[in-house]
N, C-alpha and C positions, 0 to 999 in steps of 0.2 A: 795214123794209129786210130785203131778202132775204139769207140766209146766204151770205157769201162762200165760194168754192171755194177749196182748196188747189192752187195751180199749182206744181210743183217744178221747172219748167224743165229738164227732164232729156231732152227729146227730142234725138235723136241722140248721147246718151250712155249708156254703159254701166258697170255696175260695175267697178272696178278689178281685182277678183280674186273668186273663188267665195265667199270668207269675206264679203265685203263684200255680194254679192248675196243671200246668205243671210240676214245679219244686216237688211238694208235691208227685204228682203221681210216679215220678222216685226215689224220695228220701226215700219214706217211703210206700206208698199205695202198690206197685208192690211186695214188700219183706216183707207185714206185719205180713204174717204168719210165717216168719223166725225171727222176731225181739222179743226177749224175755225182758219183764221189770225186770232189776235188782233192780231198785229204781224208784220211782216216787212220786211227790208232786203235789196237786192241790190247788190253791189259794181258800180260803173260798167264794169268789164270783164266782168261776167258769170261770174267765176270762183267767185264765193262767195255764198252766200245765208244769211240768218240768220232764223229763225222763232220765235215764241212761238204755240203751238198749244193749243187746248183738246181733249182727247181725250174726245168722248162716249161712247165705248165703256166707260169706265173704271166709269161708274155701274153697269153690268151685271156688272163682275168682283169681284174681292175687295173687301169692305167696307173703306172708309177709304184705298184706293189713291189716289195723287196723280191728278189730271185735268188737269194742264199738262204739256206737253212743250217743251222746248227743242230745236231742230234746227238744226244747222250743216253745210251742205251744201260741198263743195269740188270745184269741176269742173276737170278738167285740159282746158283749151281745146286745148292741141297735140295730144292722144292722143285726146280724145273718151270719158275716163273720169270717174268721180267716186267721191268718198270722202265719208263722213259721221260726223258725232258726234250723239249725242242724250243727253237725260237726262228722265225723268219728275221732276217737281217739285211741290210742293204749292201754290206761289204763283207767279203771274204775275211779280211782282217778283224773285223767285229766278232765274225764267227768264231775265229780262232781264239779271241780273248774270252768269248763266253764259256768255251769249252776248257780253256786253260784254268779258268776260275771256278771250274767245277772238277778238277783234278787231273786233266790230261797234261802230261809233261810238255812244256813249252817247246821243246826240240823234236816233238814226235808228230806234230800236227802240220808239217810244212805242205804248201800246195804242189800238187802235181805240175811240174814245169811243161809237160805236154799239152796241158789242158788250160785253155783261154790264153788271153795275150799277156806277154811278160811286161814287167816294169820297164818304162822307157829309160829311167835315169835313177841316179843315186838317191835324189830328194825323194822319189816315190818309194823306194824301198826303206828307206830311214822313217818315213811316216807311217808306212804299214806296220814296220816293226813296233814302233811306239804304239800305235792303236791296239795291235795284238798283246802287248804287254801291259798297257795301262788302260784299256778300255773300261775297267771298272771305275775311273776316275771320271768319268762322263755318262750321262743319261741321253739315250737317243729320242730326240722329241718329234722328229719329222724326217720323212725321207720320200725321194722320188727317183724311179729308176725308168730310163728311156733305153730301149736298144734299137732305137731308129737308126740305121747305118749312117743318115746324114748327120746324126748329132746323137752319138752313142755316149750317154752321160748319167750318172748317178749322184744326187746331191744329197747330203745328210746334214741336218742341223741337231748339235749337240750342246747340251748344258752340262758345265763342270759342277761335280758334287760339292766341291769346296767353293763356298761363296766368295772367298778372297782371292780366288783365282784371277790371274790377268785375263782380259778378254773373256768373260764367264760364258759367253755364248760362241760357239765356234761352227763354222761350216767347213765340211769336207767334201771336196768335189773330185770324182773319178771320171776321167774322160778317155775313151778308147779310140784309137786311130785304127780303123780298118784296113787302110792300105798298108801302113807299116806293120800291122799286127802287135801293137804296144799298147800299154795304158799309162796314164799319168795320174798321180794323187797330189792334192794341194790342198792347204788349210789356210783360213782367214778367220779373223777375230773379230767380235762385236761387242758392244756394250749393253745391248738389249735384245731381247727375243724377237722383236718386232723387226730390227734392222736385219737380223739373220734370216728371218722368213722370207722378208721382201728380196733379200738378195737371192734366196733360193728361187723364189717366183720369177724373177727377172732372168735369171740363168736358163731356166726352162723355157721362158719365152724367147731366150736368145738375144736379151738386150741388157745383160748385167754388165757392169764394168769390172775391173781387176778386183779381185779379192783383197780387202784391207788385210794389213799384217796383224798378227797377234802381238798383243802388247807384251813386252818383257815384264818379268817380274820385278818388283820393287828393288829387291836386292841387286839384281842385274843392272837396273838403270841408275843406281847410286854410285858416286864416284868411289874408286877404291881408297880406303886410308889405312894408315898404320894400325894393326890389331892393338887392341887394348887388353889390359889383364881381364880375365873372365869374371863377371859378378858372381858372387856366392848363389848357389842353386838351391831352391828349396827342398826340405827332405823328401826322397822318394821321386824327384824328377829324373828322368832319364834322357839325356839328350841323344 
């Protein structure tokens, strides 16, 4: 299958201001021939477009840089101008989440199954779906992407936005098997940022042990008891 071209649908549109024009030139236009659309959605009106892109130029840049780009285009249909937002991200599911939380319908930004290695198992599919839907629950603090065929891996360290979350620091690891042409995604939980970053460093060096499991929530770890009558709730409290 030939590699699809990126069509930005900007014929007849110009940047809303010089700042947008300059930023778009450096973020998108200069590398447009290296940006491959893995997923895209366009609003019926044509005013908004959402893209998950693979940036082929990243492999020649700073080692470890993200190779996925989320792009949100906003066209002013009345005045013929456009604005945009974009974010380099380490995983396609994180790019999907970024776009969903900017108005893209969740069921409209599925990845093209003919591009990239498919998930190897159900655990990978489930974790990718959760990251796409709940990505705003975590902040990305560190990532490293290696596309070396001998060890094709991406590690991502995340911090839970809820300080009371179990295992407040997470590491997500995507590994590609070039022979089987599949990928796996796994998650581990850490109590401190130092432990999470150390595991990432060890994985890149090829010396990491197994990912530690994510601690269960307090509610899930307590034994089940018979329900009691609910306590009165204060006025205005919505459960």
